[in-house]
C-alpha positions as CSV (number, residue, x, y, z in Angstrom):
1,X,140.1,121.3,112.1
2,X,139.6,122.6,108.6
3,X,136.5,120.4,108.2
4,X,134.9,122.2,111.2
5,X,135.4,125.6,109.5
6,X,133.8,124.3,106.3
7,X,130.9,122.4,107.9
8,X,128.4,125.0,106.6
9,X,129.1,123.7,103.1
10,X,126.3,121.2,102.7
11,X,124.8,119.1,99.9
12,X,126.1,116.5,97.4
13,X,127.5,116.9,93.9
14,X,125.1,116.1,91.1
15,X,124.5,112.4,90.7
16,X,125.4,111.0,87.3
17,X,122.2,108.8,87.1
18,X,118.8,110.2,86.2
19,X,117.7,109.5,89.8
20,X,119.7,109.5,93.0
21,X,120.1,106.3,95.0
22,X,117.5,107.5,97.6
23,X,115.0,108.2,94.8
24,X,115.5,104.8,93.4
25,X,114.8,103.3,96.8
26,X,111.5,105.3,97.0
27,X,110.6,104.2,93.5
28,X,111.1,100.5,94.5
29,X,108.5,101.0,97.1
30,X,106.1,102.8,94.8
31,X,106.3,99.9,92.4
32,X,105.1,97.7,95.2
33,X,102.0,99.8,95.6
34,X,103.0,101.4,98.9
35,X,101.6,104.7,100.1
36,X,103.9,107.6,101.1
37,X,103.4,106.7,104.8
38,X,104.2,103.1,104.2
39,X,107.3,104.0,102.2
40,X,108.5,106.3,105.1
41,X,108.0,103.4,107.5
42,X,109.8,100.9,105.3
43,X,112.8,103.1,104.6
44,X,113.0,104.6,108.1
45,X,112.8,108.2,106.8
46,X,110.4,111.1,107.5
47,X,107.2,111.4,105.5
48,X,108.1,114.8,104.1
49,X,111.3,113.3,102.8
50,X,109.3,110.7,100.8
51,X,107.0,113.4,99.4
52,X,110.0,115.4,98.4
53,X,111.6,112.5,96.5
54,X,108.3,111.7,94.7
55,X,107.9,115.3,93.7
56,X,111.5,115.5,92.5
57,X,111.1,112.3,90.4
58,X,107.9,113.5,88.8
59,X,109.6,116.8,87.8
60,X,112.7,115.1,86.5
61,X,110.8,112.5,84.4
62,X,107.9,114.8,83.4
63,X,105.3,112.4,84.6
64,X,101.8,113.5,85.8
65,X,101.3,111.3,88.9
66,X,102.8,108.7,91.2
67,X,101.1,105.9,89.3
68,X,102.6,106.8,86.0
69,X,105.9,107.0,88.0
70,X,105.4,103.5,89.3
71,X,104.7,102.2,85.8
72,X,107.9,103.9,84.4
73,X,110.2,101.2,83.1
74,X,113.5,102.9,83.9
75,X,116.4,101.1,85.6
76,X,119.3,102.6,87.5
77,X,122.8,103.0,86.2
78,X,125.5,100.8,87.8
79,X,126.6,103.4,90.4
80,X,123.0,103.9,91.7
81,X,122.4,100.1,91.5
82,X,125.3,99.3,93.7
83,X,124.5,102.1,96.2
84,X,120.9,101.1,96.3
85,X,121.7,97.4,96.7
86,X,124.0,98.2,99.6
87,X,121.2,100.0,101.4
88,X,118.8,97.1,100.8
89,X,121.3,94.7,102.3
90,X,122.4,96.7,105.2
91,X,119.1,98.4,106.2
92,X,119.0,100.9,108.9
93,X,122.2,99.4,110.5
94,X,124.1,100.2,107.3
95,X,122.8,103.8,107.5
96,X,124.0,104.1,111.1
97,X,127.4,102.5,110.2
98,X,127.9,105.1,107.4
99,X,127.1,108.0,109.7
100,X,129.3,106.6,112.6
101,X,132.2,106.0,110.2
102,X,132.0,109.5,108.8
103,X,132.1,111.2,112.1
104,X,134.8,108.8,113.5
105,X,137.0,109.5,110.5
106,X,136.6,113.3,111.0
107,X,137.6,113.0,114.7
108,X,140.5,110.8,113.8
109,X,141.8,113.1,111.1
110,X,141.4,116.1,113.4
111,X,143.5,114.4,116.0
112,X,146.1,113.4,113.5
113,X,145.5,109.7,114.0
114,X,145.1,108.9,110.4
115,X,146.1,105.2,110.8
116,X,143.6,104.6,113.6
117,X,140.9,106.3,111.6
118,X,141.6,104.1,108.6
119,X,141.4,100.9,110.7
120,X,138.1,102.1,112.2
121,X,136.6,102.9,108.8
122,X,137.6,99.5,107.5
123,X,136.0,97.8,110.5
124,X,132.8,99.9,110.1
125,X,132.7,99.2,106.4
126,X,132.9,95.4,107.1
127,X,130.0,95.8,109.5
128,X,128.0,97.8,106.9
129,X,128.5,95.1,104.2
130,X,128.5,91.9,106.2
131,X,126.7,92.7,109.4
132,X,129.6,91.2,111.5
133,X,130.1,93.1,114.9
134,X,133.3,94.9,115.7
135,X,136.0,92.8,117.5
136,X,134.7,89.5,116.0
137,X,137.9,88.7,114.3
138,X,139.0,89.2,110.7
139,X,136.0,89.5,108.5
140,X,135.9,87.7,105.2
141,X,135.7,89.9,102.1
142,X,132.0,90.5,101.7
143,X,130.4,89.0,98.6
144,X,129.3,91.3,95.8
145,X,125.6,92.1,96.0
146,X,123.5,89.6,94.0
147,X,121.2,90.6,91.2
148,X,118.2,89.8,93.4
149,X,119.3,92.2,96.1
150,X,120.2,95.1,93.8
151,X,117.8,95.1,90.9
152,X,114.5,96.9,91.3
153,X,111.2,95.0,91.2
154,X,109.9,94.8,87.7
155,X,107.7,97.8,86.8
156,X,104.0,96.9,86.5
157,X,102.7,96.9,82.9
158,X,100.7,99.8,81.7
159,X,97.0,99.6,82.6
160,X,97.1,97.3,85.6
161,X,95.4,96.7,89.0
162,X,97.2,97.2,92.3
163,X,95.8,96.1,95.7
164,X,94.3,98.9,97.8
165,X,93.1,98.9,101.4
166,X,89.7,97.3,101.9
167,X,86.8,98.9,103.8
168,X,85.8,97.6,107.2
169,X,82.6,96.2,105.8
170,X,82.4,94.2,102.5
171,X,79.3,95.2,100.6
172,X,77.5,95.2,97.3
173,X,74.7,97.2,95.7
174,X,76.2,100.3,97.5
175,X,77.0,103.7,96.1
176,X,80.5,105.4,95.8
177,X,80.7,109.1,95.4
178,X,83.9,111.2,94.8
179,X,83.7,114.1,97.2
180,X,85.0,117.6,96.5
181,X,88.0,117.0,98.7
182,X,89.2,114.0,96.7
183,X,88.0,111.3,99.2
184,X,85.3,108.7,98.2
185,X,82.1,108.2,100.2
186,X,80.9,104.6,100.1
187,X,77.3,104.3,101.5
188,X,74.6,101.7,102.0
189,X,74.6,98.4,100.3
190,X,74.1,94.8,101.4
191,X,76.5,93.2,103.8
192,X,78.1,90.4,101.9
193,X,77.7,87.0,103.7
194,X,74.6,88.1,105.6
195,X,71.1,89.2,104.9
196,X,71.3,92.6,106.5
197,X,71.6,96.0,105.0
198,X,74.6,98.2,105.9
199,X,73.9,101.4,107.8
200,X,77.6,102.4,108.3
201,X,79.2,104.6,105.7
202,X,83.0,104.8,105.1
203,X,85.3,107.2,103.4
204,X,88.4,106.3,101.4
205,X,91.4,108.6,101.3
206,X,93.6,107.9,98.2
207,X,96.5,109.9,99.5
208,X,96.9,107.6,102.6
209,X,95.2,104.5,101.2
210,X,93.1,104.3,104.4
211,X,89.4,104.1,105.2
212,X,87.6,105.9,108.0
213,X,84.1,105.9,109.4
214,X,81.7,108.4,107.8
215,X,78.6,108.2,110.0
216,X,75.4,106.0,109.6
217,X,72.5,106.3,107.2
218,X,69.1,107.2,108.8
219,X,67.6,104.6,106.5
220,X,69.9,101.7,105.6
221,X,69.4,101.1,101.9
222,X,70.8,99.4,98.8
223,X,70.1,99.9,95.0
224,X,69.7,103.6,95.7
225,X,71.2,106.6,93.9
226,X,73.8,109.0,95.4
227,X,74.2,112.4,93.7
228,X,76.9,115.0,94.5
229,X,75.4,118.4,95.0
230,X,77.2,121.7,94.0
231,X,77.8,122.5,97.7
232,X,79.7,119.2,98.3
233,X,76.9,117.4,100.0
234,X,75.5,114.0,98.8
235,X,71.8,113.2,98.3
236,X,70.7,109.6,98.7
237,X,67.3,108.7,97.1
238,X,65.1,105.6,97.2
239,X,66.3,102.0,97.1
240,X,65.5,98.9,99.1
241,X,65.6,99.7,102.8
242,X,64.3,99.3,106.3
243,X,62.1,102.2,107.0
244,X,59.6,100.1,109.0
245,X,60.9,96.4,109.3
246,X,57.8,95.5,111.4
247,X,55.6,96.0,108.4
248,X,57.8,94.6,105.7
249,X,61.4,93.3,106.0
250,X,62.8,95.2,103.0
251,X,60.4,97.8,101.8
252,X,61.1,100.1,98.8
253,X,62.0,103.5,100.0
254,X,60.6,106.9,99.2
255,X,62.8,108.6,101.8
256,X,65.6,111.0,100.8
257,X,68.6,111.8,103.0
258,X,71.6,114.1,102.6
259,X,75.2,113.5,103.8
260,X,77.2,116.5,105.0
261,X,80.9,115.7,104.7
262,X,81.9,118.6,106.9
263,X,79.7,117.3,109.8
264,X,80.1,113.6,108.9
265,X,76.3,113.0,109.4
266,X,73.3,111.9,107.4
267,X,70.0,113.7,107.8
268,X,66.4,113.2,106.4
269,X,65.8,115.7,103.6
270,X,62.5,114.8,102.0
271,X,60.2,112.2,100.5
272,X,59.4,111.1,96.9
273,X,55.8,110.8,95.8
274,X,56.3,107.1,95.4
275,X,59.0,104.6,96.5
276,X,61.6,103.7,93.8
277,X,64.3,101.1,93.3
278,X,66.8,100.8,90.4
279,X,65.9,104.3,89.3
280,X,68.5,106.9,88.2
281,X,69.1,110.5,89.4
282,X,70.7,113.3,87.5
283,X,72.0,116.7,88.9
284,X,70.3,119.4,86.9
285,X,72.2,122.6,85.9
286,X,70.2,124.6,88.5
287,X,71.3,122.3,91.4
288,X,68.1,120.3,91.7
289,X,68.0,116.5,91.1
290,X,65.9,114.8,88.5
291,X,64.7,111.3,89.5
292,X,63.9,109.0,86.6
293,X,61.9,105.7,86.4
294,X,62.6,102.8,88.6
295,X,60.6,99.9,90.1
296,X,57.9,100.3,92.8
297,X,55.5,98.2,94.7
298,X,52.4,97.4,92.7
299,X,52.1,100.2,90.2
300,X,55.5,101.1,88.8
301,X,56.4,104.8,88.8
302,X,56.1,105.8,85.1
303,X,56.9,109.5,85.8
304,X,59.9,111.6,86.8
305,X,60.3,113.8,89.9
306,X,62.5,116.8,90.7
307,X,63.9,117.1,94.2
308,X,65.0,120.5,95.5
309,X,67.7,120.1,98.2
310,X,67.3,123.7,99.3
311,X,63.6,123.2,100.3
312,X,63.3,119.4,100.6
313,X,60.3,119.5,98.3
314,X,59.6,117.3,95.2
315,X,57.6,118.0,92.1
316,X,56.2,115.3,89.8
317,X,56.4,115.7,86.1
318,X,53.6,114.8,83.8
319,X,55.7,113.1,81.1
320,X,54.9,109.3,81.1
321,X,57.9,107.0,80.7
322,X,57.7,103.7,78.7
323,X,58.0,100.3,80.5
324,X,61.5,100.0,79.1
325,X,62.7,102.6,81.6
326,X,61.9,100.6,84.7
327,X,65.6,100.3,85.3
328,X,67.1,103.3,83.4
329,X,70.5,104.8,83.0
330,X,70.6,108.5,82.4
331,X,73.2,111.2,81.5
332,X,73.0,115.0,81.3
333,X,74.0,115.9,77.7
334,X,74.4,119.5,76.6
335,X,72.9,122.2,78.8
336,X,69.3,121.1,79.1
337,X,68.9,117.6,77.8
338,X,68.9,114.2,79.6
339,X,69.7,111.0,77.7
340,X,67.6,108.1,79.1
341,X,68.4,104.5,78.2
342,X,66.7,101.2,79.3
343,X,65.3,98.0,77.9
344,X,66.9,98.5,74.5
345,X,65.2,101.9,74.1
346,X,66.7,105.4,74.1
347,X,65.0,108.8,74.5
348,X,66.2,112.4,75.1
349,X,64.2,114.5,77.6
350,X,64.3,118.2,77.1
351,X,64.4,119.9,80.6
352,X,63.2,123.2,79.2
353,X,60.4,122.0,76.9
354,X,59.4,119.0,79.0
355,X,59.3,116.7,76.0
356,X,60.6,113.2,75.4
357,X,62.1,112.4,72.0
358,X,62.6,108.6,71.2
359,X,65.5,107.6,69.0
360,X,65.9,104.6,66.7
361,X,69.0,102.3,67.1
362,X,71.7,102.5,64.5
363,X,71.7,100.3,61.5
364,X,72.8,96.7,62.4
365,X,71.4,96.9,66.0
366,X,68.0,95.5,66.8
367,X,68.0,97.5,70.1
368,X,70.3,99.9,71.9
369,X,72.7,98.3,74.4
370,X,71.7,99.4,77.9
371,X,74.9,100.5,79.7
372,X,76.1,104.0,78.8
373,X,78.9,106.5,79.6
374,X,79.7,109.9,78.2
375,X,83.0,110.4,76.3
376,X,85.2,113.5,76.4
377,X,83.9,114.8,73.1
378,X,80.2,114.7,74.2
379,X,79.4,111.5,72.4
380,X,77.9,108.5,74.4
381,X,79.2,104.9,74.4
382,X,76.6,102.1,74.7
383,X,77.9,98.7,75.5
384,X,76.4,95.4,76.7
385,X,73.1,94.7,78.4
386,X,70.5,92.0,78.8
387,X,69.0,90.2,77.2
388,X,68.9,88.9,73.6
389,X,67.4,85.4,73.5
390,X,67.8,85.2,77.2
391,X,71.5,86.1,77.1
392,X,73.8,89.1,77.7
393,X,74.9,91.3,74.9
394,X,78.4,92.2,73.6
395,X,76.9,94.8,71.2
396,X,78.2,98.4,71.3
397,X,77.3,101.7,69.6
398,X,78.2,105.3,69.7
399,X,75.7,108.2,69.7
400,X,76.1,111.9,69.2
401,X,73.1,113.3,71.1
402,X,73.2,116.7,69.4
403,X,72.9,115.1,66.0
404,X,70.3,112.5,67.2
405,X,72.4,109.9,65.3
406,X,74.7,107.0,66.1
407,X,76.5,104.1,64.5
408,X,77.3,100.5,65.4
409,X,80.7,99.6,66.8
410,X,82.7,96.3,66.9
411,X,81.4,94.6,70.1
412,X,83.1,93.7,73.3
413,X,85.0,90.5,73.6
414,X,82.5,89.3,76.3
415,X,78.8,89.8,76.5
416,X,78.0,91.4,79.8
417,X,75.5,93.4,81.8
418,X,75.7,95.3,85.2
419,X,79.4,96.1,84.4
420,X,80.9,99.4,85.4
421,X,82.1,101.8,82.7
422,X,84.4,104.6,83.8
423,X,85.8,107.5,81.7
424,X,89.6,107.7,82.2
425,X,91.6,110.9,82.1
426,X,93.0,110.1,78.6
427,X,89.5,109.6,77.1
428,X,89.5,105.8,77.2
429,X,86.7,103.8,78.9
430,X,87.4,101.2,81.5
431,X,84.9,98.3,81.6
432,X,85.1,96.1,84.7
433,X,83.3,92.8,85.6
434,X,79.5,92.4,85.4
435,X,77.4,89.4,84.6
436,X,77.4,86.9,81.8
437,X,74.4,84.7,81.0
438,X,72.2,87.0,83.1
439,X,69.1,85.7,81.4
440,X,69.7,82.3,83.0
441,X,69.0,82.5,86.7
442,X,71.3,85.0,88.4
443,X,74.0,84.9,85.8
444,X,77.8,84.4,86.2
445,X,80.0,87.1,87.6
446,X,82.9,88.1,85.4
447,X,86.6,88.8,86.2
448,X,87.3,90.1,82.7
449,X,88.3,93.7,82.0
450,X,88.2,95.7,78.7
451,X,89.2,99.1,77.5
452,X,87.5,101.1,74.8
453,X,89.7,103.4,72.8
454,X,87.6,106.1,71.1
455,X,90.5,107.1,68.8
456,X,90.2,103.7,67.0
457,X,86.6,102.9,68.0
458,X,87.4,99.4,69.3
459,X,87.6,97.4,72.5
460,X,90.7,95.7,73.8
461,X,91.0,93.1,76.6
462,X,93.2,93.5,79.7
463,X,94.4,90.8,82.1
464,X,91.5,89.7,84.3
465,X,91.0,90.6,87.9
466,X,91.9,88.0,90.6
467,X,88.3,87.5,91.4
468,X,85.0,88.0,89.5
469,X,82.7,90.7,90.6
470,X,79.5,92.4,89.9
471,X,77.3,94.9,91.9
472,X,80.5,96.8,92.5
473,X,81.5,100.4,92.0
474,X,84.4,102.0,90.0
475,X,85.2,105.6,90.8
476,X,87.9,107.7,89.1
477,X,90.1,109.4,91.6
478,X,91.8,112.8,91.2
479,X,95.1,111.2,90.2
480,X,93.5,109.4,87.3
481,X,93.4,105.9,88.9
482,X,90.1,104.1,89.4
483,X,89.0,102.7,92.8
484,X,87.0,99.4,92.4
485,X,85.0,98.5,95.5
486,X,82.6,95.7,96.1
487,X,82.1,92.0,95.4
488,X,79.4,89.7,94.1
489,X,79.2,87.1,96.8
490,X,82.7,86.8,98.3
491,X,83.4,87.8,102.0
492,X,86.2,90.1,100.7
493,X,87.5,89.8,97.2
494,X,89.8,92.7,97.7
495,X,89.7,96.4,96.8
496,X,91.8,97.5,93.8
497,X,93.0,100.6,92.1
498,X,93.3,100.5,88.3
499,X,96.3,102.3,87.0
500,X,95.8,103.5,83.4
């Protein structure tokens, strides 16, 4: 019974391959886009075991996250390949056979019945490899595992989309806000396939790849703004809504409401001086929110307002905005300046001085493109927009706000507007979908995807999405992937995560 005396000696000798067979099995599932919970269910192991394997692999390979791990192109050595293929063929029954065989062998050896133990082990091994039950007669020599059974699924290429869980309600013209805890709040929008607005909000958890209810808006709305406050709450402002359907089916809203993620509820927080749609809202350094431009009923709001979430009050500013800023895009640049873009025009508003400074487009551009995103170095990328001779633009430019100067860039491969432009962790810009030919009717939704690399100052095309989309959102998650939610006019075109 020497084995009994030494039973406290646990563990396995170091594996000759870079990953153990168990780690390779977990990696197979990661490459299929499965969450930790789904991997645990597929492999019949505990969730903490999966997390441990993922953590160990990240440490061994010096990779930053699970998505870079899934994209890693390593393949197992022959020993790991065979062990992993055996597990794939046998499944949980093979696992049970191995455990039973091990204990049966120990008992047989302890009793001195070496021959009986050997026969039992051979029988269990036959069951493990071929699945034939004990006592079914002589088993044929099991065939060697085929390449299909033992080889890992091909690693996805760098920069690719993987399918993610879809929300309960397909929507467009909604907002998506990354909350402080790492989940994403999707609120408002228009219910695709019907004429109604969506009151129900949902939250996406990237760790579990699951959606959960997040309360209901007081005023269902679309084409609004959603701004994350320093305390973790989210303020929703303006948009098309249903404040009083008996008067007007879809009035423009002046109402402001705030979502509290701790309570999971929306509450009325204030009112603008005038209703606004297609405006923009910027969090100021002092925690207040600057509301810029937009479209109103009748007279269009040519001013800006400041909303104070601590008091619920608003203050109108005296600076008059040009008609080009009816549908603006705005960014906070520096400590006290706001870049405002719209209608081919650009201006910088000084929060401290209350002045508006208009800028001229770079040489070679007749007008500034109208979609913008800030880069890691503080410069701002302009790309696309509408419309030149009634068509969408592929033009692009780069501006350094502090220098009040910019220069033209080689354009995108496709003219587009209403696309999303998302700053990735490595400094590149992901450009997804949008509209082409927007000057002709409603335009054509795009499935094309591009990346802008600031190190070379150029755009590059990626494989297209499975379905075209516009009026969607693209939110960078804490792990560096990008969650793309929302269709153009499809009941459910799917929700994706872009893996840089």
